[in-house]
C-alpha positions as CSV (number, residue, x, y, z in Angstrom):
1,M,73.8,192.2,-37.1
2,K,74.7,195.8,-34.3
3,T,78.4,194.9,-35.3
4,I,78.1,194.8,-39.1
5,G,75.4,198.0,-38.2
6,R,78.6,199.9,-36.2
7,I,81.0,198.9,-39.0
8,L,78.9,200.4,-41.9
9,V,78.6,203.7,-40.0
10,L,82.2,203.7,-39.1
11,A,82.7,203.1,-42.7
12,T,80.1,205.9,-43.9
13,I,81.8,207.9,-42.1
14,L,85.6,207.3,-42.9
15,L,84.1,207.6,-46.8
16,A,82.6,210.9,-46.0
17,S,85.9,212.3,-44.3
18,S,87.8,211.4,-47.1
19,N,85.6,212.5,-49.7
20,F,85.4,215.9,-48.0
21,S,89.2,215.9,-47.6
22,I,89.1,215.4,-51.5
23,V,86.6,218.1,-52.5
24,A,88.7,220.6,-49.6
25,Q,91.9,219.5,-51.8
26,E,90.6,220.1,-54.6
27,K,89.1,223.5,-53.7
28,D,92.4,224.9,-52.5
29,D,94.0,223.5,-56.1
30,V,91.4,225.4,-58.0
31,S,92.2,228.6,-55.9
32,K,95.7,228.6,-56.3
33,L,95.2,228.0,-59.8
34,N,92.5,231.2,-60.0
35,N,95.6,232.8,-57.9
36,T,97.8,231.8,-60.7
37,L,95.8,232.6,-63.3
38,K,95.2,236.0,-62.5
39,H,99.0,237.2,-62.2
40,R,99.4,235.8,-65.6
41,L,96.2,237.9,-66.4
42,D,97.8,241.1,-64.8
43,V,101.1,240.3,-66.4
44,L,99.2,240.4,-70.3
45,Q,97.6,243.0,-69.0
46,K,100.5,245.3,-68.8
47,Q,102.0,244.2,-71.7
48,I,99.0,245.4,-73.7
49,D,99.1,248.6,-72.0
50,D,102.3,249.6,-72.3
51,L,102.2,249.3,-76.2
52,L,98.9,251.8,-75.9
53,W,101.5,254.3,-74.3
54,Y,103.3,254.6,-77.7
55,Q,100.2,255.3,-79.5
56,K,99.1,257.5,-76.5
57,V,102.0,259.8,-76.4
58,G,104.6,258.8,-79.1
59,D,103.9,261.6,-80.7
60,M,105.2,263.9,-78.2
61,A,107.7,261.9,-75.9
62,F,110.4,259.4,-75.8
63,I,109.5,256.5,-74.2
64,D,111.6,253.6,-72.1
65,K,111.1,251.2,-69.3
66,V,114.1,251.3,-67.4
67,Y,115.0,248.5,-64.9
68,I,116.4,249.6,-61.9
69,Y,116.2,248.3,-58.0
70,G,115.6,249.7,-54.4
71,P,116.6,247.7,-50.7
72,P,116.1,244.1,-50.3
73,P,112.7,242.4,-49.6
74,A,111.2,243.8,-46.1
75,N,110.3,240.1,-45.3
76,I,112.6,238.1,-45.8
77,P,111.8,234.2,-45.1
78,N,114.9,232.6,-44.8
79,P,117.7,234.9,-44.8
80,D,120.7,232.5,-45.4
81,A,119.3,231.6,-48.7
82,M,121.4,232.7,-51.6
83,G,120.3,235.4,-53.0
84,A,117.7,236.5,-49.8
85,N,119.4,239.7,-49.4
86,N,119.4,240.7,-52.5
87,P,118.2,244.1,-53.7
88,V,114.7,244.2,-54.7
89,K,114.1,244.9,-58.6
90,F,111.6,246.9,-60.9
91,W,110.7,248.7,-63.3
92,N,110.4,252.7,-63.9
93,Y,108.8,254.4,-66.9
94,V,110.5,257.3,-68.6
95,F,108.9,259.9,-70.5
96,V,111.2,262.4,-72.4
97,P,109.3,265.2,-74.4
98,K,110.4,265.5,-78.0
99,G,112.3,268.5,-78.8
100,I,114.0,269.4,-76.2
101,D,117.5,270.8,-75.9
102,L,119.6,267.8,-74.9
103,S,122.6,270.6,-73.7
104,K,120.1,272.2,-71.6
105,K,118.5,271.0,-67.8
106,Y,115.0,270.4,-67.3
107,P,112.9,269.6,-64.1
108,L,112.3,266.3,-63.5
109,I,108.3,265.1,-62.5
110,V,108.5,261.9,-60.2
111,L,104.8,260.1,-60.5
112,P,104.3,257.5,-58.0
113,H,101.3,255.1,-59.2
114,G,98.1,254.9,-56.9
115,G,96.4,251.2,-55.7
116,V,97.3,249.1,-53.1
117,H,98.2,246.5,-55.5
118,A,98.0,248.6,-58.8
119,D,100.2,249.7,-61.7
120,F,101.1,253.1,-63.9
121,T,98.6,252.7,-67.0
122,T,97.4,254.4,-69.5
123,Y,94.7,255.8,-67.3
124,Y,97.1,258.7,-66.7
125,T,97.7,259.8,-70.3
126,H,96.3,262.8,-70.1
127,I,98.3,264.0,-67.6
128,I,101.4,262.7,-69.1
129,R,100.9,264.9,-71.5
130,E,100.0,267.9,-69.8
131,L,103.4,267.4,-68.2
132,L,105.5,266.6,-71.4
133,A,103.9,269.9,-72.7
134,Q,105.4,271.7,-70.1
135,Q,108.4,269.7,-71.4
136,Y,108.8,268.3,-67.9
137,I,110.9,264.8,-67.9
138,V,108.3,262.3,-66.0
139,A,109.6,259.5,-64.0
140,A,106.6,256.7,-63.2
141,P,108.1,253.9,-61.1
142,E,106.5,250.5,-60.8
143,Y,107.5,250.2,-56.9
144,R,107.5,246.7,-55.1
145,G,104.0,245.4,-54.8
146,S,102.9,246.4,-58.4
147,T,100.6,244.4,-60.4
148,G,101.3,242.9,-63.7
149,Y,105.1,241.7,-62.9
150,G,103.9,237.8,-61.4
151,E,103.1,236.5,-57.8
152,G,106.8,236.9,-56.6
153,F,106.6,240.5,-57.1
154,Y,103.3,241.4,-56.4
155,K,104.5,239.6,-52.8
156,Q,107.0,242.2,-52.2
157,I,104.8,244.9,-51.3
158,D,105.4,247.0,-48.3
159,Y,102.7,249.4,-48.2
160,G,104.3,252.5,-46.2
161,G,107.6,250.9,-45.7
162,L,110.2,250.0,-48.4
163,E,108.0,251.2,-51.3
164,N,108.9,254.4,-50.4
165,E,112.7,253.8,-50.8
166,D,112.1,252.3,-54.4
167,V,110.4,255.6,-55.4
168,F,113.1,257.8,-54.1
169,A,115.4,255.1,-55.9
170,A,113.6,256.1,-59.4
171,R,114.5,259.8,-58.7
172,N,117.9,259.4,-58.0
173,Y,118.4,257.4,-60.9
174,M,117.1,259.9,-63.2
175,V,119.4,262.3,-61.5
176,E,122.3,260.4,-62.3
177,N,121.7,258.8,-65.8
178,Y,120.1,261.4,-67.7
179,E,122.8,264.7,-68.3
180,F,119.3,266.7,-69.0
181,V,117.5,266.6,-65.8
182,D,118.1,269.1,-63.3
183,K,118.9,267.4,-60.0
184,N,118.1,271.2,-58.4
185,R,114.3,271.0,-59.9
186,V,112.5,268.3,-58.7
187,G,109.4,267.6,-57.9
188,I,107.0,264.6,-57.0
189,M,103.3,264.0,-57.2
190,G,100.9,261.2,-56.6
191,W,97.1,260.6,-55.8
192,S,95.7,258.2,-53.1
193,H,98.3,255.9,-52.4
194,G,100.9,257.5,-54.4
195,G,100.2,260.6,-52.8
196,M,101.1,258.6,-49.9
197,I,104.2,257.7,-51.0
198,T,104.6,261.4,-52.2
199,L,104.3,262.8,-48.5
200,F,106.7,260.3,-46.8
201,N,109.3,261.0,-50.2
202,I,109.4,264.6,-48.9
203,F,109.0,263.7,-44.9
204,E,112.6,261.7,-45.5
205,Y,114.2,263.3,-47.9
206,P,113.4,267.0,-48.5
207,E,116.4,267.9,-49.6
208,A,115.7,266.0,-52.7
209,Y,112.6,267.3,-53.6
210,Q,111.8,271.2,-54.6
211,V,108.4,270.6,-54.6
212,A,105.1,268.3,-53.8
213,Y,101.6,267.9,-54.7
214,A,99.9,264.8,-52.6
215,G,95.8,264.2,-54.5
216,V,93.9,262.6,-51.7
217,P,96.2,260.9,-50.3
218,V,96.2,258.3,-48.3
219,S,97.1,259.7,-44.5
220,D,95.7,257.5,-41.5
221,L,96.3,253.8,-41.9
222,V,95.0,253.7,-38.4
223,A,91.7,255.1,-39.3
224,R,91.6,253.5,-42.9
225,M,91.5,250.6,-41.5
226,G,88.7,251.4,-39.1
227,Y,86.3,252.2,-41.9
228,M,87.4,249.8,-44.8
229,K,86.3,245.8,-45.2
230,Q,87.9,243.4,-43.9
231,Y,88.5,242.1,-47.7
232,Y,90.7,245.4,-47.6
233,R,92.3,244.7,-44.4
234,D,93.5,241.3,-45.7
235,L,95.6,243.0,-47.7
236,F,97.6,244.1,-45.3
237,E,97.4,241.3,-42.7
238,A,98.8,238.6,-45.1
239,D,101.5,236.9,-43.6
240,Y,103.8,238.3,-46.8
241,H,102.5,241.9,-46.1
242,I,102.3,243.5,-42.1
243,G,101.0,240.1,-41.2
244,S,98.9,241.8,-38.5
245,S,96.0,243.7,-38.0
246,A,95.7,247.2,-37.1
247,H,93.9,246.2,-33.7
248,D,97.0,243.7,-33.1
249,N,100.1,246.3,-33.9
250,I,98.8,249.6,-34.0
251,A,102.1,251.4,-33.4
252,E,103.1,249.8,-36.9
253,Y,100.1,250.5,-39.0
254,R,101.0,254.7,-37.3
255,R,104.8,254.4,-39.0
256,R,102.7,254.0,-41.9
257,S,100.7,257.0,-41.5
258,P,101.8,260.2,-43.0
259,A,99.5,262.3,-40.7
260,W,101.8,260.7,-37.4
261,H,105.0,262.5,-39.4
262,A,104.0,265.7,-40.3
263,H,106.4,267.7,-38.3
264,K,109.0,266.5,-40.7
265,L,107.4,268.9,-42.8
266,K,109.9,271.3,-45.1
267,T,109.1,270.9,-48.7
268,P,106.5,273.2,-50.6
269,L,102.9,271.0,-50.3
270,L,100.0,271.4,-51.9
271,I,97.2,268.9,-51.5
272,H,93.7,268.4,-52.8
273,T,90.7,266.2,-50.8
274,N,87.6,265.7,-51.9
275,T,84.5,265.6,-49.1
276,N,82.6,262.9,-51.3
277,D,85.7,260.7,-51.8
278,D,84.7,256.8,-50.9
279,D,88.0,255.3,-51.5
280,V,90.2,257.5,-49.4
281,N,87.6,259.3,-46.8
282,V,88.1,263.1,-46.2
283,L,88.6,262.4,-42.4
284,E,92.2,261.2,-42.9
285,V,93.1,264.1,-45.3
286,E,92.0,266.6,-42.7
287,H,94.0,264.4,-39.9
288,L,96.9,265.5,-41.9
289,I,95.8,268.8,-42.7
290,K,95.4,269.5,-39.1
291,S,98.4,267.7,-38.0
292,L,100.6,269.8,-40.4
293,K,98.7,272.7,-38.9
294,A,99.4,271.8,-35.3
295,E,103.0,271.6,-36.5
296,G,103.1,275.2,-37.7
297,K,104.0,273.9,-40.9
298,K,103.9,275.9,-43.9
299,F,101.4,274.3,-47.0
300,D,98.5,274.5,-49.1
301,Y,95.6,272.9,-49.5
302,E,92.0,272.8,-50.6
303,I,89.2,270.9,-49.5
304,Y,86.6,270.7,-52.5
305,Q,82.9,270.1,-51.8
306,D,81.3,266.6,-53.4
307,A,83.1,267.9,-56.5
308,P,82.2,265.3,-59.0
309,G,84.1,262.2,-59.7
310,G,85.1,261.5,-55.7
311,H,88.2,260.0,-55.5
312,S,89.1,260.9,-59.3
313,F,88.0,264.0,-59.1
314,D,91.1,266.3,-60.7
315,R,92.4,263.3,-62.7
316,M,89.2,263.3,-65.1
317,D,88.7,265.1,-68.3
318,T,86.1,267.3,-66.9
319,P,85.9,271.3,-66.6
320,V,86.4,270.6,-62.6
321,A,89.5,268.7,-62.8
322,K,91.2,270.6,-65.8
323,K,90.9,273.8,-63.4
324,A,91.9,271.6,-60.5
325,R,94.8,270.5,-62.2
326,L,96.0,274.2,-63.1
327,K,96.4,274.9,-59.7
328,I,98.3,271.7,-59.7
329,Y,100.7,273.0,-62.6
330,A,101.0,276.5,-61.2
331,H,102.3,275.0,-57.9
332,L,105.1,273.2,-59.2
333,A,106.0,275.6,-62.2
334,K,106.5,278.3,-59.2
335,Y,109.4,276.0,-57.7
336,L,110.4,274.3,-60.8
337,K,110.8,276.5,-63.6
338,P,109.8,274.7,-66.5
339,E,110.1,275.8,-70.2
340,K,106.6,276.1,-70.7
341,T,103.5,276.4,-68.6
342,L,99.5,275.5,-68.7
343,K,97.5,279.0,-67.7
344,S,94.3,278.0,-69.5
345,V,91.8,274.8,-69.5
346,D,92.4,275.4,-73.7
347,D,95.8,274.5,-73.2
348,I,95.2,271.9,-71.1
349,N,93.1,271.0,-74.0
350,R,95.4,271.4,-76.8
351,A,98.4,269.4,-74.8
352,A,96.0,266.4,-74.7
353,Y,96.3,266.1,-78.9
354,H,99.8,268.4,-79.2
355,P,102.7,270.3,-77.1
356,I,101.9,273.7,-76.3
357,G,103.1,275.7,-78.6
358,N,102.6,273.9,-81.5
């Protein structure tokens, strides 16, 4: 009887173990299915938002989306596989103001979007309209890691790395392929992660940009990993990305932090930050500002005190945001000399509905 009892216990254990394995496998399958669904929904959302661009700015701009490329992937699991070292292909939005004289030259603004994994959306509608009202050509690259293009492109992310080269490639594409773009009047502007990309572009290619604006820019990834939660760190520690934590590879995170490259600044730069920013803590931008000062660099900056909107304070439709953007546009215009300028909040309000001067 004891032998039979032992056999029954062993059988129960084996059955439970088998059931556990089945449940674990099912959970893994569901997780993979959810992940696939998430990326497919991102693609659908992107396609819908692309249609909205024509509705929201089609009255004042010719809109295009061109397919270009940057360097090969940062991480290549099998370098000998066919096509493994091919360039990474990505999309680049192009906005050209209607009514411009195509026989003349116009300044270009390169506008990289923010977000660790995000994309260029109609969130920027009012800013695009304001730039178009000044007769800027605008390029907005969907650099590697952007959402809305499937899981494979999502996993090409190289935060603080080759994404910067993608944005530079978008800049070069514009000046090489559009005769009415003035290669000597190119500016770059971005917020958050886009502000970080802006900084790296002017640090590495100062001759390519005449002016830059960095809003609430990610500036120090080492510090950032210290105050963000683990779900955020996981985006960087993923095996297809950096693959290690800041604790285990501090040199790599430092390499990807603009504050540690301040000695490279040569381009006229304006920085905005906000003390109540709940995404990019002001301490990061203060580190950047102090580093630039320590290097004896000339630049402009403003630290807003508890401005409404936190991380988005100067991208909103509030009076504070509009006044802040007037400072940004004045900074850009000083070096890019656009055909028209926005000089008041009333000008910004008019740009929301029709081009300035109309």
